[in-house]
C-alpha positions in Angstrom: -11.1 -13.1 6.0 -13.8 -11.5 8.3 -17.2 -12.8 7.9 -20.7 -12.3 9.6 -24.2 -12.7 9.2 -25.2 -9.9 11.2 -26.5 -6.6 10.0 -23.7 -6.3 7.6 -24.0 -9.1 5.1 -20.9 -10.1 3.3 -17.2 -10.7 3.8 -13.8 -8.8 3.6 -10.6 -10.5 2.5 -7.2 -8.9 2.7 -5.0 -9.9 -0.3 -1.4 -8.7 -1.5 -3.0 -6.2 -3.9 -5.9 -4.9 -1.8 -9.1 -5.6 -0.1 -11.6 -7.8 -1.7 -15.1 -6.9 -0.6 -17.9 -9.5 -1.0 -21.6 -8.6 -0.6 -24.7 -10.9 -1.2 -24.8 -10.3 -5.0 -21.8 -8.4 -5.9 -17.9 -8.2 -5.3 -15.5 -5.4 -5.3 -11.9 -4.7 -4.9 -10.0 -1.6 -3.5 -6.2 -1.6 -4.3 -4.0 -0.6 -1.4 -2.6 2.3 -3.4 -6.2 3.8 -3.6 -7.0 3.8 0.3 -6.4 7.1 1.9 -7.6 6.1 5.3 -8.9 3.4 7.6 -11.8 4.3 9.5 -14.1 3.4 12.3 -17.6 5.0 12.4 -19.8 5.0 15.7 -23.5 4.1 14.6 -26.6 3.9 16.9 -30.0 2.7 16.8 -32.8 0.9 19.0 -30.4 -1.9 19.6 -27.7 0.3 21.1 -24.4 1.6 19.7 -21.9 -0.1 17.5 -18.8 0.6 15.3 -18.5 -0.1 11.3 -15.0 -0.3 9.7 -14.6 1.3 6.6 -12.1 2.6 3.9 -12.0 5.9 2.5 -10.5 6.0 -1.1 -8.3 8.8 -2.5 -11.5 9.8 -4.5 -13.3 10.2 -1.4 -15.5 7.1 -1.7 -16.2 5.0 1.3 -16.4 1.3 1.5 -17.8 -0.6 4.7 -15.6 -3.6 5.4 -18.3 -6.4 5.6 -18.3 -8.8 8.4 -16.5 -6.3 10.9 -18.9 -5.0 13.6 -17.7 -3.8 17.1 -20.1 -3.0 20.1 -19.2 0.3 21.5 -18.8 -0.7 25.2 -18.4 -4.5 25.1 -15.5 -6.7 25.6 -16.0 -8.7 22.5 -15.5 -5.4 20.6 -11.7 -5.9 21.4 -11.7 -8.3 18.4 -13.2 -5.6 16.3 -10.4 -3.2 17.1 -7.5 -5.9 16.6 -9.0 -6.6 13.2 -9.2 -3.0 12.3 -5.7 -2.6 13.3 -4.7 -5.5 11.1 -6.3 -3.9 8.1 -4.3 -0.6 8.9 -1.1 -2.4 9.4 -1.5 -4.3 6.1 -2.3 -1.1 4.4 0.6 0.4 6.1 3.0 -2.4 4.8 1.7 -2.3 1.2 1.8 1.6 0.9 4.4 2.9 3.5 1.9 5.3 4.8 1.7 5.6 8.7 -1.7 7.0 9.7 -3.6 5.8 12.8 -7.2 4.5 12.4 -9.5 7.5 12.1 -12.4 7.3 14.5 -15.7 9.0 13.8 -18.3 9.5 16.6 
């Protein structure tokens, strides 16, 4: 499970059936079969730049993976990329798809 109390409140849990997303007041579940891509999106603001992890579903909807943030130029972001690779590899194992993480600047 990835958890955080930073700007992205909530948690993400990988299960055998898919990805459980828990926000402060609601929960969601995205089955592995409905995930089309695992993505990293670069965002920026007054505090600098960072990456957020997200899923794109087969219907085109995007879900941010709560609790996963990575600084754009920080050694600590190595854990972000390792966690994102874990999500991608679990998706690959569950569906047989072999696509790399899509990175958006």
